[in-house]
C-alpha positions in Angstrom: 10.3 17.4 18.2 9.3 20.5 20.1 6.3 22.6 20.8 5.9 26.2 21.8 2.8 28.0 23.0 1.1 30.9 21.3 -1.5 33.1 23.1 -4.3 34.5 21.1 -6.7 37.3 22.1 -9.3 35.3 23.9 -6.6 33.9 26.3 -6.6 30.6 24.6 -3.3 28.7 24.3 -2.4 27.4 20.9 0.5 24.9 20.5 3.0 25.6 17.7 3.9 22.1 16.6 7.4 21.2 15.4 7.7 17.6 14.0 11.0 18.3 12.3 12.7 15.4 14.0 10.1 13.0 12.8 11.2 10.7 10.0 9.8 11.7 6.7 6.8 9.5 5.7 7.6 7.3 2.7 5.7 4.5 1.1 7.4 1.9 3.3 7.5 3.4 6.8 3.9 4.4 7.6 3.6 2.3 10.7 6.8 3.8 12.3 5.8 7.4 11.2 2.3 7.2 12.5 3.4 5.9 15.9 5.9 8.8 16.2 3.4 11.4 15.2 0.5 10.0 17.3 2.7 9.7 20.5 4.0 13.3 20.1 0.6 14.9 19.4 -1.1 12.8 22.2 1.5 14.1 24.7 0.0 17.6 24.2 -3.6 16.5 23.8 -3.6 17.4 20.1 -4.2 14.0 18.6 -7.9 14.6 19.0 -7.8 16.9 16.0 -6.7 14.0 13.9 -9.0 11.3 15.3 -12.1 13.4 15.2 -12.9 13.5 18.9 -12.5 17.3 18.8 -14.5 18.4 15.7 -14.5 21.9 14.4 -17.1 24.1 16.2 -19.5 26.2 14.2 -18.2 29.5 12.8 -21.0 31.5 14.5 -23.1 31.1 17.6 -26.3 32.7 18.7 -26.2 35.2 21.6 -29.4 37.2 22.4 -31.0 36.0 19.2 -28.1 37.4 17.2 -25.5 35.5 15.2 -22.0 36.4 16.3 -18.6 35.0 15.4 -17.6 32.0 17.5 -14.1 32.5 19.0 -13.8 28.8 19.6 -14.0 28.3 15.8 -11.1 30.7 15.2 -9.1 29.0 17.8 -9.8 25.5 16.4 -8.9 26.6 12.9 -5.7 28.2 14.0 -4.6 25.1 16.0 -5.7 22.7 13.2 -3.7 24.6 10.6 -0.6 24.5 12.8 -0.9 20.7 13.1 -1.7 20.6 9.3 1.5 22.4 8.5 3.6 20.2 10.9 2.2 17.1 9.3 2.9 18.3 5.7 6.5 18.9 6.9 6.9 15.2 7.8 6.0 14.0 4.3 8.4 12.9 1.7 7.8 14.8 -1.6 6.5 11.6 -3.2 3.7 11.5 -0.6 2.3 15.0 -0.8 0.3 14.4 -4.0 -1.9 12.0 -1.9 -3.0 14.8 0.4 -3.3 17.7 -2.1 -7.1 18.1 -1.5 -6.9 17.9 2.3 -8.2 20.9 4.1 -7.8 19.8 7.8 -5.2 17.8 9.7 -7.8 15.1 10.2 -8.3 14.8 6.5 -4.5 14.4 6.0 -4.4 11.7 8.7 -7.4 9.7 7.4 -6.1 9.9 3.8 -2.6 8.7 4.8 -4.1 6.0 7.0 -6.4 4.7 4.2 -3.6 4.9 1.6 -0.7 3.4 3.6 -1.9 1.4 6.6 -2.9 -1.7 4.7 0.1 -1.5 2.5 2.4 -1.4 5.5 0.8 -4.5 7.1 1.0 -6.2 3.7 4.6 -5.2 3.3 5.4 -6.6 6.8 3.7 -9.9 6.1 5.5 -10.1 2.7 8.9 -9.6 4.4 8.1 -12.1 7.1 7.2 -14.7 4.5 10.4 -14.0 2.5 12.5 -14.4 5.6 10.8 -17.7 6.5 11.5 -18.9 3.0 15.2 -18.2 3.0 17.4 -21.2 2.8 21.1 -21.7 2.7 22.6 -23.5 -0.2 25.4 -26.0 0.5 27.9 -24.1 -1.6 27.3 -20.7 0.1 28.5 -19.3 3.3 26.1 -17.9 5.9 27.1 -14.3 5.0 
């Protein structure tokens, strides 16, 4: 995983996110995938795009009673779409239909969390119960 910086006209730094070394999200590894993505994005203070603590600013602002384009909006959109693309790149092709209507990285994150978080916990409990129930028959070896 890597990141590069990109400078845009208003001297704002944008991070180019590369999650190519992250395991692809499948229906059975959401927990591991989400921990990897969250820790990487948190390292660069980008996870706040996903958790909603850095919401999109308005596209315009009022200066001298006049509506003008908001440069913070353009910066936010640019950074969010770089994160969006990086997230999509970490999804197995069987997962992408779940996020087809997502417009922001936060929308992807929340959709995947809603879709897979509970299944992952249920899957873990199911495996633990199956492991507890395993017994060795007298006529079988341990292997």
